C-alpha positions, 0 to 999 in steps of 0.5 A: 540677120546680115551676112557678117553676123550669119558668117560669124555664127557659122564659123563659131559653131565650127570652132565649137565642134572641136577645134582647139586654138593654141594662140601665140602669146602675142601673135598680131602685133610685131611691136611686142604690144598686145592688140586689144579689143574692148567690148563695152567701152563706156562706164566701167569699160573706161577703167579697163582700157585706160590702164592700157594707153597713155601710161608713163611707162611705155612698156604698158601702152598697148594697141587698142585696135577695136571698140565695141559698144551698143551706145554711141553716147556712152562710147563717145569718150573712148572714140575720142581717146582712140580715134584710130580704133575700129568701131562696132556695135555687135561684138560678133561682127567685130570678131568675125571681121578682125579676129586675125588682128586681135590678141586679147579682149576686154569684156566690160558689158552688163553682167548678163552679156559677159558670158556670150561675149567672153565665149565668142572671144575665147572660141577664137583663141583670144585671151580675155579679161572680164568685169566682175562678177564674171557671169550671170548664172552658175552654168555660165561660170563653169562653162567659162572655166572649161573654155579657158582650159579648152582654148588655152587662153589667159583669163582674168576677172577684173576685181581690183582687190585680188591684185592688192597687197592687202588681200595677201596680208589677210591670207598670210596672217591666216596661214601663219595662225595669227587668227586661229580657227576662223568660224565666222565672217561678217560683211556689210555694204551701204548700198544699194542706193536708189535714185537718179544718176546712181547705179540702182533706181526704181521705176514709176510702175511695174512693169516699166512703161515702154519708152522711145529708144534713144538715138544711137542706142541698139536696144536689141543688142544691149539685151543680147541673150536676155528675153526681149522686153520693151525699152525703158531708161530704168534698164539701161544704160546704168541702172540694170543692176536693179533687175536680176534678169540683167545683174545680181543686185548689190551682192553681184556688184561688190561680192568680188571685192568684199568677200574675196579675202575670206573666200581665198584665205579660208579656202571656203569652197561652196556652201551647203546652205545659203539663206535669206535671213531678212529682205525688205518687200519688193513689188516684183520678184525680179527686182533688187530689195532695199535691204537684206541679210544673207547667210552661207554655211560652209562645211569643214575643209580638211583641218579647217573648221566650219564657217558661217558667213553673213552679208548685210546690205542696204545700210544694215550692219552687224551689232558691235560686240564688246570684244571688238572694242570699237565704238562704230563700224565704217559704212562698209567692211568685212570681219573674220572672227578667229579664236585668237584674233579678229581681222577687219578690212574695208569694203575692199581688202586694201588695208587689213588690221586686227580688230583692237584699239589703235594704240594696241594695233600699232604696238602689235605690228612688229609681231606680224607674220612675214610676207610669203606671197608674191606681190603683183601690180597693186589694184591693177588686174589689167596690167597683171593680165597683160603681164601674164599674156606676155610672159606665160604667167597665170593671173591671180583672179584667173577663171579657175579661181574667179568662177568659184568665188562668183559661184558662191556669191550667186547662190546668195543672190538666188536666195535673196531674189526668192527670199528663201533657204537654198540647200545647194548640191554643188557637185551636181549643180542642184538646189535640192530643196527647191528644184524649181530654182534650178532653171536659174542656175542655167538660163535660156539664151536667145538665138544668136547668143548660145555658146558653150553647149559643146563643152559639156 
C-alpha cells in the first residue's frame, strides 16, 4: 500500500473512533457554489455530474473539483468536459489529498462499491448523493442511515422518480381515500435483457475464463470490497448486474423506481415473508435468472390493511383481470389494487392514472384530490440534494427513507438468488427460517474497504 492510501486509512480509523463532523453547508468555495467530487464518472455517473455543469440557470452550476474512476476509457468524456478537475483512480487517495477542498461527493459506482465510497466521504463530513440501490446488503444500508445522523450530513439516493409530481399524486390520492384499502401491489419489468452492449450478459462458461485486464483499467480497485477473482469482461465495465456478488439483479436496478410509489404511499415498512414463487434455472447460484416472480407479505400497519406485493421480471406479466377493463399492459408498470379504485403507473411513477377506460378517466379527472405535498425539482434528485445542502433542507430520498425502500427490495433479491422463502425478522436483521443466509445480510469486505463497524 502506498503512503497516501496508508495515511488515509489511518486518518479514517481515527475519525471512526468518535470524531463527529458538523460541516458548514458550503465550507470550501467562497463563490457560494458547492465543490463536488464524483466517484465513478462514466456511464450513470454522467447523468449525475451533468446536472451540475452547463445549466441554463447559472445558480445550478457547481464546481466539480475532483473526478475519480478506475477506468480511463469510461472516464474520458468526464475528463474532457471538466479538464480542470483533478483526476484519481482511488477515492481513498482523492479524499485523503482533497478533503479540505470538497463539500460534497457523488457516488456512482457499481452497487458493491457504493457503501465504502459513501462511508469514506461521510466520515470526512461530506454530503453524499449515492446511486440506486444505495448499498449491496442490508447491514450496509442500516450503517449508512446511522452514519448520516452521526456525521450530520445531507444525503440523497439518486432515484429520479422520488422527485416527481407523479409519485406525489399517488400518495395524495391514496391518503385522500381515493383508492380505499389497498391490499395488493403488482409490478412488472421487461428486463433483464441479456446480450452484448446491454446491462446484462452471459459468459461462455462458469466460472468465466481469465482475460487480460484492459489498459487504463484498475481491476483490483474496481473489485474494491469484493473478494478477488480473475478479470473477465463479463463483469466490468457494464454487465456486473448479472452477478449477485456485484449487483442485485434487475430488481436492484429498478426496484427504486417501480416500487417507490407504493412503498412510500402505503407506508409498507418491512415484509415478514419474501418468497421466490418462480425462477428460471441458472447455471450458477450467484447469477441472475432470465425470469422470476417474487412475492412480499406485509402485515397491517396501524389502520392500514395487510398488503401482498408481487414483482414479475424477464417479460412476465400478471394476468389481466376483467375489472381492469384493459386489453393489454405496457412492457413495464405497477398497479395498486384498492377496494374503491385501482391505480396504474409505468415503470417509473411519472404518470399515474386510475385503471379505467380512457374516456372514463378523462371524465373523472376533475374529481381528483387536491395537491397537498410540496413539489420539488422534477426528476432531478441531484438538484434537490444541492438545494438541500445550500438551504438546510432534507431531500425526499434521504437515507432515513431510501435505506428502508432498498432493504425491502434486497429481501426480494435474496429470495430470488436462492430461490426460496424468507421469513424475515427485521427488528433483529435475521432470516429466521434460513439462518445460513444471514451472512448475506452482512458480507465480508476486503482489507482497506472496511467501514462503519464503530457505529454499532
